[in-house]
N, C-alpha and C positions, 0 to 999 in steps of 0.2 A: 528608507522612507519613500512614500509616494507623495510628491509635492501636490499642492492644490491644482497647479496647472496640468500635471500629468493625470490627476484624477478627473478633472474637467474634460480633458481630451479623450480619456477612455470612455466616459459617459457619452460624449458627443459622437464618438465613433460607433458605439453600440446603437445609438438612435438613428444615425444618418448613413452609415456605411457598412451594412452587414457583410458585404463582399470582402471587407478587410480581413475577416477571419480566414477565409480561404487563401487569401494572399499570404497571410502570416504563416499558415501551415506550409505552403509551398516554398516560402523563403527560409524556413528554419534550417540552420546548418546542423546536420546529423553527425554524431561522432561514429567512428568505425565499428565499435563493438559495445556490448553491454558492460563488460568488466573494466575496471580501472587497470592501470599498469601493475598494481599489486595483486590483481586477480580478485578484487572485491567489488561489491555493489552497495552503495549507500543512497537510499532514496528517502525523501520526505513524502508523507502521505497526506492528502487533503481531499479525500472522497467522502468523509463523514457527513457533511451537510446534505448531500443528495439523498441520504437515507434518513434524514430528519434527526440525526444524532448531533446535537448542537452544544451540549453541555460539557463543561470542563471545570472540575474542582469547585462545585457548588454554584457556578454561574450557568444557568440553564440556557443562556443565549450567547455564550462566549464565541462560538464559531459562526453565529449569524451575522456578525459585523464583517461585511465582505472587504471593506478597505483594510481593516485590521488584519484579517486573514491573509490577504495578498501581501501586505507589508511584511508580515512574519515569514511568509514563503520567500520573499525576495531576500530577506536577511539570511535565511537558511541556504538558499541557492547561491548566495555570494561566497559561501565557503567553498574553496576549490576541491575539498574532499567529498562534497556532496555531489553525487553523480547525476541526480535528476529528481523527478517528481512522479508520484502516482496520484492521479486525480480524474475527476469526471470532466466531460467536455466543456462545461461552462468555466471551470477553474483553469483548465489547460488553455482555453482560448483567451482568457484574460491575461494569463502569464505570457502567452505569445504576443498579444497586442502591446504588452509592456516590454517586449524584447528580452525576456528573461530565460528563454529555453534554447538558445543556440548552444550547440556542442553538449547538450544534456540528454540523458536518457529520459524518455517520456513513456510511461506505462498508463494506458487508459483503463479506467475502472468501468466494468461492464454491467454487473447486476446490482442495482440499488433499490429494487422494488420491495424488498423486505423491510418496510419502514420500521424504525425502532419503536418497540412497544405495541405495534399493531397485532391484531389477532392472527393475521396471516404472515407474520414476520418470517417464518421459516420457509415459506413458499417465496423464494427470493427471485423474482422475475428480472429478466434482462431488460433494463430500461435506459441504459446509457450507450456506450460504444458497442459496436459489433465488429466482428473480425474484418469484414469487407472495408468498413470505414477506417479502421485502424491502419490497414494496409494502404488505402488510398491517400490517407493524410500523412503517411510517412512516419507514423509512430513506431515504437519499438516493441510493443507487446500489449497484452490485455490481462487484467486481473479480475478474478471472480471469487466471491465469498461463498463458501459451502459449509453451512451449519448443519451438523448431523444430529438429529433428534429422533431416536428410534420410535417414539410413540407419537410423532407428529407426521401426518401424511404429506405435509408440505415439503418434507425432505426429498420425496421421490421426484417431483418435477424439477426441483433444483438440481438434483444429481444428473438427471437426463439433460437439462439445459447446459450444465457445465461440461458434460462429456461432449456435447455437440460443439461447444465453443472451443474446447481443447483441440478437437479435430480440425475445425475451420481455421484456427490460428496456425496450426502446424502446416496446413496446406499452403499457407502464405509465408512460411518460414519465420513466424513471429513467436516470441515467448508467450506461453500461457502460464500466468502466475496464479496458482490455485491456493486458496486459504481455507483448509479444512479444519473446522473447529467442532469438537464434540460437545454437545450441551445436554442438559436434562432440565426438567421443570421442577422447582421445589413445591412445597405444599401450597404456596400462594399463587402458583402458576408462573412465577418469574423464572426466566431462563438463567441457568447457572453454568458457566464454562467448566468442563471436566478437565482438570489439570493433571490427573494421574497418568503414569506412563502407559498403562494398558489402553486407556481411552485414546490418548494421543497417537500411540503407535498404530492402533486400528484405523484412526482417521487418516494417517499417512498412507497406509496401504490401500485404502479405498481411493484416495485422491490420485495416487500414482497409477492406478489402473483405468482412469477415465480416458475416453476417446480412443481413436483408432491407432494412435501412436503416442508414446511419451517422450519422443525425441526433443520436443521444445518445451516440456513441462518443467516448471520450477514450483517449489512449495514455499508458502509463507506461513510460518508457524510461531506460536508463542514459545518463549524460552522454557524448556521443560526443566523441572527440578531434577529429573534423572535423564540427562541427555543421551546416554548410551543406548538404552532400548528404544527410545523414540527416533533419534536421528540415525540409528543403525538399521532402521526398518526400510531405508531407501538408498538408492544411489543418485537420486535426483538432486540437483542443486537446491539449497535451502536458504531463505532469508528469514531472519528473526524479526518478528513484529514487536512493536513497542507496547501495544495494549493500552489499557486505561491507566493514565499516570497516577502515581501516588503523591503524597505530600513530601516525599523524600526522594529527590532526583538521584542521589548517590545510591540509594537502595535499588532504584530502577536500573541504573547502570550495572550494578553488581549482579543483578538477576540475569542480565544478558551475557555476562562474561564467559561463564563455563560453556554455554552453547556456542558462542562465537569461535571457540577453540576447536570445535569438532570439525573434522575434515570435509564433511558434506556441506557445511555452512559457508556461504559466500558473502554474507553481509547483513545489513539492517534495513528495515523499512519502518520508519517511525513517524507518527503524526503528532497527536496532541501532546505527548510527553516532551517533545522538543519545541513545538510551536507555542505552547502555553505553559512553560515551566513555572513553578510556584514563585521563584525569585524574579520572574519577568524578563530575564536576560536570554533572549532566543539565541543570540550569537554564541554565548558561553555554553548553553546547553548543547548546541550542535557541535561545537568544538570538543566538548567532553565526550560525546558519543563517537565522533570521528577518531579521537585519540584511543578510545577503548577498542574500536574496530582495528585500528592500525596495530596496536599492541597485541591483540589477540591473534591477528593474522601472522605477525612476526613470530610469536611464540609457537603457532601451529606449524609454520614452515621450518623452523629450526629444531623442532622436537625430534 
């Protein structure tokens, strides 16, 4: 929990000492590599608010309460099996000021301009971190969302911008985490994720070919119902995303299990499903996901 005194200090620092942010970046202790000793990567994601995606399980403003969001992140990061966080600059900087990111992997979210529900949503402009700043601030990589909609021209500039970001991150030796998601619009115009193997495998191959090199590229993918043809479409390291949480956390965990046992998969990047579980126990939700990843990795190694 964040005490009232800590919260007041954070607000005071924000208002009176903006240079404290740069100091916190400079003083952060970095760990030597992305992967844990078991060869896995488990991150909590908190870049949803910057895209205006605030709702969780019927509460349209769940993620708008910043103190609550930060407290949930602190609980998650307190688990030693959580390797770090994926977030936009504002959230990263607040966690830095709270002293929560020493010896953690920090991946900066880069393109948040495709605001949820906006008519231009697929034209996902880069409005947060850029490669130069990620390197200067000593972060470990950058994440980009790439929604592929064949009949939406907004896909084209997003493709181009992601390719440029992959190249710029690679030039600096930083991970480029690309999240390629195939969508279509239904009769009402609502975007619907395409979960079939063919659509996901196609998205994987498109994302893998972005930029001047794939040496530093990782993919962030939903757990496919058919892991073989999707995850077999790349040699790049993959992390499984949590997606929109259901009312059944056990079912969410089960849906990730088969994918986590595939040899290309290195870990999990989960946000709302762990930070806002239906039962309200963030620590328990994080521990269950960590146990699933540990078990799956052990099964893959011994297979």
